[in-house]
C-alpha positions in Angstrom: 63.1 -65.6 84.1 64.7 -63.7 81.7 66.9 -62.0 84.0 70.0 -64.2 85.3 70.3 -64.1 88.9 73.9 -64.4 89.1 75.6 -62.9 92.0 79.4 -62.9 93.0 80.6 -60.7 96.0 80.4 -57.3 94.5 82.4 -58.7 91.7 82.0 -58.3 88.2 80.0 -61.5 86.7 81.1 -63.9 83.5 78.7 -64.5 81.5 78.9 -63.6 77.9 79.6 -66.3 76.0 77.3 -65.9 73.8 78.5 -62.6 73.1 82.3 -63.1 72.5 81.9 -66.1 70.7 83.8 -66.2 67.6 82.2 -67.4 63.8 83.9 -70.2 62.8 84.1 -68.3 58.6 85.3 -64.7 60.2 88.3 -65.4 62.5 90.7 -62.6 61.6 93.1 -62.6 63.8 96.0 -64.2 63.8 98.6 -66.4 66.0 102.3 -64.5 66.3 105.0 -65.8 63.8 106.8 -67.1 66.8 103.6 -69.2 68.8 104.0 -72.8 67.0 101.4 -74.4 69.9 98.3 -72.8 70.3 95.8 -75.4 71.7 93.6 -77.2 73.5 91.8 -80.4 74.9 90.2 -81.9 78.0 88.7 -85.2 78.8 84.9 -86.0 79.9 84.7 -89.8 80.9 86.6 -91.4 78.1 85.8 -89.5 75.5 89.0 -86.7 74.4 88.5 -83.2 72.9 90.9 -80.7 71.7 91.7 -78.3 69.2 93.5 -75.3 67.8 92.7 -72.2 70.4 92.6 -69.4 68.0 92.5 -66.3 70.6 92.8 -65.4 73.8 91.2 -61.1 74.4 91.7 -59.2 77.5 89.5 -56.1 78.6 89.8 -53.8 81.7 88.1 -51.5 83.3 88.0 -50.0 87.1 85.6 -52.9 88.1 87.9 -55.4 86.9 90.0 -57.7 83.7 88.2 -60.2 81.6 90.5 -62.5 79.5 88.1 -65.0 77.3 89.8 -67.6 75.4 87.4 -69.0 72.4 88.6 -72.0 69.8 87.3 -74.3 67.8 87.2 -78.2 67.9 89.1 -80.5 65.4 85.9 -82.5 64.3 84.8 -79.0 62.9 81.6 -79.1 65.0 83.0 -78.1 69.1 83.4 -74.6 70.4 85.0 -74.1 73.4 85.0 -70.9 75.5 87.1 -69.7 78.4 86.4 -66.7 80.6 87.9 -65.7 83.6 87.2 -62.6 86.2 90.1 -61.0 88.4 89.0 -58.0 90.7 92.3 -56.0 89.5 94.1 -57.7 86.8 94.0 -61.2 84.8 97.7 -63.0 86.2 99.2 -66.4 86.9 97.3 -68.1 89.4 94.5 -70.6 89.9 90.8 -68.7 89.1 88.2 -70.9 91.4 84.2 -72.1 89.7 82.7 -68.3 91.1 85.5 -66.2 88.8 85.3 -68.7 85.9 82.9 -68.9 83.2 83.4 -72.7 80.8 81.1 -73.3 78.2 81.4 -76.6 75.4 78.8 -75.9 72.4 78.4 -78.1 69.5 76.5 -77.2 66.5 75.9 -74.3 68.5 74.5 -76.3 71.0 75.8 -76.2 74.7 76.6 -79.5 76.3 79.0 -78.5 79.1 79.0 -75.7 81.3 79.4 -74.8 84.4 78.1 -71.8 86.8 79.1 -69.4 88.8 76.4 -70.7 91.4 77.1 -74.1 91.8 78.9 -76.0 95.1 80.6 -78.5 93.0 84.4 -77.4 92.2 85.8 -76.4 88.4 89.0 -74.2 88.6 91.1 -73.3 85.7 94.7 -72.3 86.7 96.7 -70.3 84.8 100.7 -71.5 84.4 102.3 -69.0 82.5 101.3 -65.6 80.8 103.8 -63.1 78.8 102.9 -60.6 75.9 102.1 -63.1 73.2 100.0 -66.2 75.1 98.6 -67.3 77.9 98.3 -71.1 78.9 96.9 -73.1 82.1 94.7 -76.1 82.9 91.1 -76.6 84.1 89.1 -79.6 85.3 86.2 -80.2 88.2 81.9 -80.8 87.6 80.1 -79.2 85.1 76.6 -80.0 84.1 75.7 -81.5 80.5 72.3 -80.5 78.5 70.5 -82.0 80.7 72.0 -81.2 84.0 73.8 -83.8 85.0 76.9 -83.8 86.7 80.5 -84.4 84.4 83.8 -84.8 85.9 86.5 -82.6 83.2 89.5 -83.6 83.5 93.3 -83.7 82.0 91.8 -80.0 80.9 94.7 -77.5 79.4 95.0 -74.3 76.5 97.8 -72.2 74.8 96.1 -69.5 73.5 97.5 -65.7 71.5 96.1 -63.3 73.3 95.1 -60.5 70.7 94.1 -57.1 72.4 91.0 -55.3 72.0 92.6 -52.9 68.9 94.5 -55.1 67.5 96.0 -54.1 64.5 95.7 -58.0 63.1 92.2 -57.3 62.5 91.5 -55.3 59.5 89.3 -52.1 60.2 86.0 -51.8 59.0 85.0 -48.8 57.6 80.4 -48.9 58.2 80.4 -48.9 61.7 77.7 -47.7 64.2 76.8 -46.3 67.8 75.4 -48.1 70.7 74.1 -45.8 73.5 73.1 -47.4 76.7 71.1 -46.0 79.5 68.6 -47.3 82.2 66.1 -45.2 84.4 67.7 -46.8 87.4 71.5 -47.0 89.0 72.4 -50.1 91.3 71.3 -50.5 94.5 73.4 -47.1 96.4 73.6 -45.4 93.7 76.3 -47.5 92.4 77.3 -47.6 88.5 75.7 -50.5 86.2 78.6 -52.4 84.4 78.0 -53.1 80.7 80.4 -55.8 78.5 79.3 -55.5 74.3 81.3 -57.9 73.2 84.7 -58.1 74.0 84.3 -54.1 75.6 83.5 -52.7 79.0 81.6 -49.5 80.4 79.4 -48.1 83.1 76.1 -46.3 83.3 76.5 -43.6 85.7 73.3 -42.3 86.9 69.7 -42.4 86.0 67.2 -41.2 83.5 63.9 -40.4 83.4 63.4 -40.7 79.8 65.6 -41.8 77.2 68.4 -39.4 76.9 70.0 -38.3 73.7 73.1 -40.3 71.5 75.6 -39.7 74.0 74.2 -38.2 76.6 76.4 -37.7 80.3 75.7 -40.8 82.3 75.5 -42.7 79.0 77.8 -45.2 77.6 78.7 -44.9 73.7 80.2 -47.9 71.8 81.6 -47.6 68.6 80.7 -50.8 66.6 80.6 -52.5 63.3 77.6 -53.6 62.3 75.8 -56.3 63.6 74.2 -58.0 66.2 75.5 -57.7 70.0 74.9 -59.1 72.8 74.7 -56.6 75.8 74.8 -58.0 79.9 73.7 -55.0 82.3 75.5 -56.1 85.6 74.1 -55.2 88.9 72.9 -56.7 91.9 71.2 -59.1 89.4 72.5 -59.1 85.1 70.1 -58.2 82.5 71.0 -59.4 78.6 70.0 -58.7 75.7 70.9 -58.9 71.8 70.5 -55.8 70.0 71.2 -54.9 66.5 74.0 -51.9 65.6 72.9 -50.3 62.1 74.8 -48.3 60.3 76.0 -44.9 59.9 73.1 -44.3 63.5 72.6 -44.5 67.0 70.9 -47.5 68.7 69.8 -46.2 72.1 69.1 -49.5 74.6 67.4 -49.1 78.1 68.6 -51.4 80.7 65.9 -52.6 83.8 66.5 -54.7 85.8 62.9 -56.0 86.4 61.1 -58.5 84.5 59.0 -56.9 81.7 54.9 -57.9 82.4 53.9 -61.4 80.5 51.8 -60.5 78.1 49.1 -63.2 76.9 48.6 -65.3 74.5 51.0 -67.9 72.8 54.2 -67.8 70.8 51.8 -67.6 67.2 48.2 -65.9 67.7 46.3 -66.9 64.9 44.5 -62.9 64.9 45.0 -60.4 63.7 47.5 -58.8 61.7 51.0 -58.1 61.3 53.5 -56.2 59.3 57.3 -56.8 58.3 60.4 -54.6 56.9 63.2 -56.5 55.0 66.1 -54.8 56.7 68.7 -55.8 53.5 66.0 -53.9 51.2 64.2 -51.3 53.1 61.9 -50.0 50.5 60.0 -54.0 50.8 57.5 -53.9 53.2 54.6 -56.8 53.5 51.9 -57.1 56.3 50.3 -60.4 57.2 47.1 -61.2 57.9 44.4 -63.6 59.2 41.1 -64.3 57.4 39.0 -66.9 59.5 39.1 -69.9 60.3 38.3 -72.4 56.9 38.9 -76.1 56.4 41.9 -78.1 54.1 41.9 -82.2 53.9 39.1 -82.5 56.7 41.3 -80.3 59.3 39.8 -77.1 60.3 43.1 -74.2 60.1 43.6 -70.0 60.0 44.0 -69.0 56.5 46.6 -66.1 56.1 46.8 -63.5 53.2 50.6 -62.3 52.4 50.5 -59.0 50.9 53.7 -59.4 49.5 53.5 -62.0 47.7 49.6 -62.8 47.5 49.6 -66.0 49.0 47.3 -67.9 51.4 48.8 -69.8 54.3 47.4 -72.2 56.6 48.2 -73.0 60.0 46.3 -74.0 63.4 47.7 -75.1 66.8 47.5 -77.7 69.6 48.5 -76.6 72.9 52.1 -76.3 72.7 52.6 -77.5 69.3 52.1 -75.4 66.4 51.1 -76.6 62.6 51.1 -75.8 59.0 49.8 -77.1 56.0 51.5 -77.1 53.1 52.0 -77.9 49.3 55.8 -77.2 48.7 58.8 -76.4 50.0 60.8 -74.0 49.4 59.5 -73.4 46.0 59.0 -76.9 45.0 55.5 -77.9 44.4 54.9 -81.3 46.6 52.7 -84.6 45.0 51.3 -84.9 48.2 50.3 -82.0 50.6 51.6 -82.2 54.3 50.3 -81.1 57.4 54.3 -80.8 59.3 55.1 -79.2 63.0 56.9 -76.1 62.6 57.1 -75.2 66.5 56.7 -76.5 69.6 57.4 -74.0 72.8 57.9 -76.7 75.8 60.3 -78.2 73.9 64.4 -78.1 75.5 66.9 -75.9 73.6 68.8 -78.2 70.8 65.8 -80.8 70.7 65.8 -81.6 66.4 62.4 -82.5 64.2 61.7 -83.8 61.0 59.2 -84.0 58.3 57.9 -87.2 56.6 58.9 -87.5 53.2 57.8 -86.2 50.5 58.0 -86.1 46.6 58.1 -83.6 43.4 57.1 -84.9 40.1 57.8 -81.7 38.8 61.5 -81.6 38.5 63.4 -83.5 36.1 64.3 -85.9 37.4 61.7 -86.1 40.4 63.3 -85.9 44.1 62.0 -86.7 47.2 62.3 -83.4 50.1 61.6 -83.0 53.7 62.4 -80.4 56.4 65.0 -80.8 59.4 63.5 -78.2 62.0 65.7 -77.1 65.1 64.8 -75.5 68.5 68.0 -73.1 68.7 67.4 -71.3 71.8 64.9 -69.8 73.8 64.3 -67.2 76.7 67.0 -64.3 75.7 66.3 -60.4 74.7 66.5 -58.9 71.2 66.0 -55.6 70.1 64.3 -55.6 67.0 63.8 -51.7 65.1 64.0 -50.3 68.1 61.7 -52.2 70.6 62.4 -55.0 72.9 61.3 -58.8 72.7 61.3 -60.8 75.6 61.6 -64.5 76.0 62.3 -65.4 72.3 62.3 -68.8 70.8 64.7 -69.2 67.6 64.1 -72.1 64.9 65.9 -73.0 62.4 63.7 -74.3 59.0 66.6 -76.7 56.2 65.4 -77.8 53.4 66.9 -81.7 52.7 66.8 -83.6 49.4 67.1 -87.2 49.5 70.4 -87.9 47.3 72.4 -91.9 46.7 69.6 -92.8 49.3 70.1 -90.5 52.4 68.7 -86.9 53.0 71.3 -84.0 52.4 70.5 -80.0 53.6 69.9 -78.6 50.1 72.1 -74.8 51.8 68.8 -73.4 51.8 67.7 -72.6 55.9 65.2 -70.6 57.9 65.4 -68.8 61.3 62.6 -67.3 62.9 62.4 -65.6 66.2 59.5 -66.3 67.4 58.0 -64.2 70.5 55.2 -64.7 73.7 51.6 -63.2 73.0 52.9 -61.5 69.9 54.1 -64.4 67.3 56.9 -64.2 64.1 59.6 -60.6 65.0 61.8 -62.4 63.0 62.1 -64.2 59.2 65.6 -64.7 57.9 66.2 -66.3 55.1 70.0 -68.1 54.6 70.3 -69.3 51.2 71.9 -67.4 48.1 69.2 -64.2 48.2 69.4 -63.6 51.7 66.0 -61.8 53.1 66.2 -60.5 56.7 62.3 -60.0 57.4 61.5 -58.1 60.7 58.4 -57.1 62.9 57.4 -53.1 62.3 54.1 -53.4 63.5 50.9 -55.6 64.5 47.7 -55.9 66.4 47.7 -59.3 68.3 44.2 -60.4 69.8 45.3 -63.4 72.0 
């Protein structure tokens, strides 16, 4: 499902870890000078997890209050998120499973989490709270990435408060406006509750068509530019990703019905797609399929890139999608390779590597391979003013062999695939970042 079917007896749902999670390299808040120990830890089986708890954010509205606690693990890979909901105000006391969201992830992959729908108990208790810090304990049953029950014990935390308007964070000069609206309201004409990052809002009325930016009945957020997770909450929830552009207004419609499924798969082989580079607005390109051909005895479909003036070769076999290449990351290989670049029926977190290939064009010669990871699937994101659903995100890394061991070169690509459309975003994360986003397309399923 693209829309989570969570409902908590009319109370506000907590399921915004992705939108509130801190980036490991961009935390700007700092604990107050008199806070000497802000830590978290818990046990699962014989394993002990722990690290610094960098901040606790508190947001309140007429719908209730949310506390969002986050911290990194001492191993440098893990991250914990705890979210608590109270219909009145966050305070000392016990918070049962339906008022709690717990997640522990490593390298962006969720390893342990509870569910507000589960019958097994998971409890967070706030034991102390003042203007500077919040402390407590947690324990109970959670699920791992395969859905197996795991027991969390001896969990505890202390975190420094960082308010939504915390002045310890330096101001960001470049901002944009996000206005959220809907064609419907909640049952009985109720307001749609909104969560954007660590802020709350409401859509108070239904509009038959898109209103103007900041219109009455909508909610507008002024935000630093970037990608945000937005959640709309009625009896159901709808979650989207949206990009806030500099000095402009982005309109987002909240809808609680699944959009119609597009026919086809995640990488159609016909007909054409056009893209623009968000980092360089004048740069555009078009990808056109040019029919079937044969390379090294393999029947493939040839794609022509008007930007690079190059042909690329693809084929698919059920849920598996392959590319035939003669080079990796601009490096010519001694021997071509056909590799799997997407398999749409894999679970989140699945990772695979290509065979090793050598390049004698370098001095000295070097061996390379690719590592691909299906990082996320089933999420929605607005790109260039249009919402794309049921996306799959794949990260591709170029590895080089050094001292007998393959190591990352730092060259990484993030690709988003939409069912029935194909590639909707291609983002290079190396020293010359590009952010190609889809502008238009004509697809034959």
